[in-house]
C-alpha distance (Angstrom), angle and dihedral (degrees) to the residues before:
residue distance angle dihedral
M1 . . .
R2 3.81 . .
L3 3.80 134.3 .
H4 3.80 114.7 -141.2
A5 3.81 101.0 171.8
A6 3.79 138.3 1.1
N7 3.79 116.8 -84.1
E8 3.79 93.0 17.5
P9 3.81 124.1 115.2
L10 3.78 116.9 -102.6
R11 3.80 112.7 -99.9
L12 3.79 125.7 -133.6
E13 3.81 105.2 -131.5
D14 3.79 140.2 165.5
V15 3.81 110.9 -123.6
P16 3.82 131.8 163.4
A17 3.80 116.8 -87.3
P18 3.83 109.2 -100.4
A19 3.81 120.8 -109.8
P20 3.82 118.5 -129.0
A21 3.81 117.0 -119.5
E22 3.81 128.2 -161.9
H23 3.83 112.6 -33.6
Q24 3.82 90.3 2.9
V25 3.77 131.1 120.2
L26 3.78 128.3 -154.7
I27 3.80 109.9 -128.8
R28 3.79 128.7 -160.7
V29 3.80 99.4 -143.7
S30 3.78 119.4 -132.8
M31 3.82 102.0 170.5
C32 3.79 137.9 3.2
A33 3.78 120.7 -171.6
V34 3.80 120.0 -141.4
C35 3.80 117.6 -118.6
R36 3.79 132.5 -164.0
T37 3.80 85.8 -122.7
D38 3.82 87.0 65.9
L39 3.81 87.1 58.6
H40 3.81 91.0 51.4
I41 3.82 90.2 51.2
V42 3.80 95.2 46.8
S43 3.82 92.1 46.7
G44 3.81 93.5 49.3
E45 3.80 95.4 -115.0
L46 3.82 86.2 122.3
S47 3.77 97.0 51.2
E48 3.82 108.2 -169.3
P49 3.82 108.2 64.4
K50 3.78 123.3 146.7
L51 3.80 106.1 -106.1
P52 2.92 129.8 -114.0
L53 3.78 88.4 31.4
V54 3.78 137.3 -176.6
T55 3.80 101.9 -145.2
G56 3.82 128.4 -152.6
H57 3.79 133.3 88.9
M58 3.81 108.5 -173.7
I59 3.78 95.0 81.3
V60 3.79 129.6 169.8
G61 3.79 120.2 -176.2
R62 3.77 147.5 119.9
V63 3.77 128.9 -90.5
E64 3.79 110.4 -101.9
G65 3.80 100.1 172.0
A66 3.79 143.5 -14.7
G67 3.79 139.8 -134.4
E68 3.78 127.5 -136.9
H69 3.83 115.2 -51.1
A70 3.82 91.5 7.6
R71 3.79 102.6 130.7
R72 3.79 105.1 134.0
F73 3.81 97.1 96.3
A74 3.79 131.2 39.9
T75 3.79 124.0 -129.0
G76 3.79 108.2 -86.7
E77 3.82 94.2 22.6
R78 3.80 116.0 137.4
I79 3.81 114.6 -122.4
G80 3.80 140.7 166.6
V81 3.80 128.2 -130.0
P82 3.84 118.9 -152.9
W83 3.83 136.1 -167.4
L84 3.82 95.8 -87.9
G85 3.79 104.5 77.4
F86 3.82 105.3 164.0
V87 3.82 142.4 2.5
D88 3.79 128.6 -179.9
E89 3.85 94.1 -130.3
T90 3.84 89.7 -146.8
C91 3.82 107.4 72.7
R92 3.82 122.7 102.0
F93 3.80 92.0 -95.8
C94 3.79 96.8 47.1
R95 3.81 89.9 50.4
R96 3.83 88.6 55.9
G97 3.80 93.9 50.6
L98 3.81 92.9 -102.2
E99 3.78 99.4 117.8
N100 3.80 89.5 151.6
L101 3.83 86.3 72.1
C102 3.84 95.9 46.2
V103 3.80 110.5 149.9
N104 3.81 90.8 -138.7
A105 3.81 98.4 39.8
R106 3.80 119.2 141.9
F107 3.76 124.3 -158.3
T108 3.79 133.4 -143.8
G109 3.79 114.2 -112.2
Y110 3.81 91.0 14.0
Q111 3.81 112.8 55.6
L112 3.82 91.9 1.8
D113 3.79 124.7 49.6
G114 3.78 110.6 -101.5
G115 3.77 143.0 -161.6
Y116 3.82 108.4 -66.2
A117 3.81 85.0 104.5
E118 3.79 143.8 69.6
F119 3.82 92.0 -104.8
C120 3.78 135.8 23.3
I121 3.79 137.6 169.8
A122 3.80 125.8 -133.7
D123 3.80 138.8 174.4
E124 3.79 103.3 -100.0
R125 3.82 90.9 -142.1
F126 3.82 89.2 69.1
C127 3.81 98.1 44.4
F128 3.78 126.6 94.2
P129 3.79 135.6 -143.1
L130 3.80 107.6 -123.2
P131 3.82 129.2 -129.0
E132 3.80 110.0 -95.8
S133 3.81 91.6 -137.4
Y134 3.83 91.2 71.3
D135 3.77 124.6 71.7
D136 3.81 119.3 -139.4
L137 3.81 94.9 -94.5
H138 3.80 95.4 52.6
S139 3.82 94.3 39.5
A140 3.80 95.6 60.6
P141 3.85 99.3 74.1
L142 3.81 90.5 51.4
L143 3.81 89.9 69.1
C144 3.82 97.9 71.8
A145 3.79 111.3 -9.3
G146 3.79 86.4 52.1
L147 3.81 98.5 37.1
I148 3.81 96.6 47.3
G149 3.79 90.7 43.2
Y150 3.79 89.3 51.5
R151 3.82 92.6 50.0
A152 3.81 90.0 48.9
L153 3.80 90.0 51.3
R154 3.82 90.9 48.9
L155 3.82 89.8 53.5
A156 3.80 88.8 55.1
G157 3.81 88.0 69.0
D158 3.78 116.2 -157.6
A159 3.82 94.6 -21.0
E160 3.79 111.6 153.8
R161 3.82 102.1 -168.6
I162 3.83 106.4 55.2
G163 3.80 124.5 -173.3
L164 3.82 117.4 -157.7
Y165 3.81 113.6 -158.6
G166 3.80 111.5 -162.1
F167 3.79 110.9 23.4
G168 3.79 101.6 -144.1
D169 3.79 136.1 115.0
S170 3.83 98.3 -38.4
A171 3.79 97.4 38.0
H172 3.80 95.1 49.3
I173 3.82 88.9 56.3
I174 3.78 99.8 41.0
A175 3.81 93.4 46.1
Q176 3.80 86.6 66.5
V177 3.81 92.8 48.7
A178 3.80 91.5 48.3
R179 3.79 91.5 52.1
Y180 3.83 90.3 47.6
Q181 3.82 87.8 54.6
G182 3.80 90.8 53.2
R183 3.80 96.5 -105.5
R184 3.79 125.1 138.6
V185 3.81 116.5 -118.8
F186 3.81 127.8 -147.7
A187 3.83 115.7 -175.8
F188 3.80 126.9 -152.6
T189 3.81 123.1 -165.9
S190 3.81 138.0 173.2
P191 3.80 112.8 -68.0
G192 3.77 111.6 -77.9
D193 3.80 96.3 9.3
T194 3.79 95.6 132.9
K195 3.81 91.2 157.7
K196 3.81 92.8 64.2
Q197 3.80 90.6 41.9
A198 3.81 89.4 56.8
F199 3.83 88.8 46.4
A200 3.82 89.8 53.7
R201 3.78 92.5 50.3
R202 3.82 90.4 50.9
L203 3.82 88.1 56.0
G204 3.78 93.8 53.1
A205 3.81 107.1 -83.6
E206 3.79 108.2 146.4
W207 3.81 90.3 -156.2
A208 3.81 131.7 22.1
G209 3.77 127.7 180.0
D210 3.76 151.2 128.4
S211 3.83 116.5 -38.2
M212 3.81 89.1 -127.0
T213 3.82 92.3 53.1
P214 3.83 117.8 90.7
P215 3.81 114.3 -119.3
P216 3.82 117.5 -110.3
E217 3.83 90.0 -104.3
P218 3.82 135.9 12.5
L219 3.81 118.8 -77.3
D220 3.79 127.8 -128.1
A221 3.82 91.3 -151.3
A222 3.79 138.5 4.1
L223 3.81 121.5 -153.6
I224 3.81 112.2 -158.9
F225 3.80 113.5 -155.8
A226 3.80 97.5 160.8
P227 3.86 111.7 89.2
V228 3.80 91.3 -125.7
G229 3.80 117.1 123.3
A230 3.82 92.4 -164.7
L231 3.81 88.0 70.1
V232 3.82 91.7 68.2
P233 3.84 96.8 74.5
T234 3.81 88.9 38.0
A235 3.81 90.2 55.2
L236 3.81 92.0 44.8
K237 3.81 88.7 56.7
A238 3.81 88.8 55.0
L239 3.83 94.8 53.0
D240 3.76 129.7 101.0
P241 3.83 115.3 -131.6
G242 3.79 109.8 -73.3
G243 3.80 92.1 25.5
T244 3.80 127.3 138.8
V245 3.79 134.6 -132.8
V246 3.81 111.1 -153.8
C247 3.81 115.9 -163.6
A248 3.79 104.0 -153.8
G249 3.81 103.0 -177.4
I250 3.79 128.0 95.4
H251 3.82 88.6 -137.8
M252 3.80 130.8 31.1
S253 3.79 134.8 171.4
D254 3.80 115.9 -108.7
I255 3.78 117.1 -65.5
P256 3.81 109.4 -123.8
S257 3.78 120.7 -129.5
F258 3.79 115.6 -90.4
P259 3.82 136.1 -176.2
Y260 3.78 116.9 -87.2
E261 3.79 90.8 -122.5
L262 3.83 88.9 75.4
L263 3.81 89.6 61.3
W264 3.80 95.0 37.4
M265 3.81 120.0 105.1
E266 3.80 93.0 52.3
R267 3.77 97.9 -67.6
H268 3.81 114.0 160.5
I269 3.80 138.9 -147.4
R270 3.79 119.5 -160.6
S271 3.79 138.4 160.5
V272 3.78 135.1 -134.4
A273 3.80 115.4 -128.4
N274 3.79 116.9 -165.4
L275 3.83 117.6 -61.3
T276 3.77 141.6 -88.3
R277 3.77 129.2 -125.9
R278 3.79 87.3 -113.1
D279 3.82 89.4 60.2
G280 3.78 89.4 53.9
E281 3.78 95.8 47.2
E282 3.81 93.2 48.0
F283 3.79 96.1 44.6
L284 3.80 95.3 46.8
Q285 3.80 88.6 53.9
I286 3.81 93.0 48.8
A287 3.83 98.4 44.0
P288 3.83 96.7 70.6
R289 3.80 91.5 45.5
V290 3.82 94.1 56.0
P291 3.09 85.4 35.1
V292 3.80 100.0 -129.1
R293 3.79 113.3 -149.9
T294 3.80 115.3 -153.5
D295 3.79 116.7 -151.2
V296 3.82 104.6 -144.6
H297 3.79 137.7 -173.1
P298 3.82 113.2 -163.4
Y299 3.81 124.2 -146.2
P300 3.81 127.3 177.9
L301 3.80 114.2 -109.3
E302 3.79 93.3 -107.7
E303 3.82 89.5 59.5
A304 3.81 94.1 58.9
N305 3.81 91.5 119.5
R306 3.81 90.7 55.5
A307 3.82 90.3 48.8
L308 3.81 90.6 52.2
D309 3.80 91.6 48.2
D310 3.80 92.2 48.4
L311 3.80 89.3 50.5
A312 3.81 91.9 49.0
H313 3.80 90.9 52.8
G314 3.82 97.7 41.5
R315 3.79 95.6 -118.4
F316 3.80 96.0 154.0
E317 3.79 141.7 31.9
G318 3.79 118.3 -119.9
A319 3.80 122.5 6.7
A320 3.80 138.5 -28.4
V321 3.82 115.4 -132.8
L322 3.79 127.2 -166.3
T323 3.79 113.4 -139.5
I324 3.78 115.0 -148.6
A325 3.80 117.0 -152.6
S326 3.82 113.9 -131.7
């Protein structure tokens, strides 16, 4: 399924299987989860994709072949491919351990063809072995919804009372991790979405309500997964002094102006940018111990446009996953 121009449907096309170059593996794709970032790419909100582009960056598959110097994985081994697809390892950020900010980074399903396809190639240095306790379908959302949620939770520090704004694919995973770590979870959904509020409570949230409704007590941190800038001042109002708002999306609508008193008392606002390989390694070790349960909704590859539309309109809880026929 390829994107040729912003705001156009993806097209189902026959193209040659890609050939792996140095350090790359050829992967026969089994599953690819659908991310809100894919929506931002297709809609043109992320404006610099490679075109035409195979989207998708939560990829599960098996190694089919390897390029020169690619020896990390054996043929037939199951691996996962995340959003971060390449860094130069030499820029000022990489040298400081901040490879997620690499000035020459390239991203799967954005500058590199991704997993809405039968085959893809990926740099083996940025792929992950997957926990054996998850099948392919339930592994796929771990590779971005889980990883970005985990990084957002890490940036919340030792916060005990965690608010999750936008209870979708990332939040439904990270709520379980937060509870496993002994934190208290408060879930915020769109007004009137009682179905998602009930879903959040089933996953361990002690309170779930409207995003415009104050929580029953102040929060130590608020993680915003919905791409809605107006939630930033709302979340600031919900924080205790010293608390942190973490904006977890790669794209967000403009943040409206707000009075300084909302930021006063050493409250913080910070963003999450991409992920590091360390995030992936840590999270994929933690997930089976929780154990994280991913709520998935499968779609055949040729229905990728329907999956994206259902995601855009909040028609399911959890994560959409494209299933690729072998």
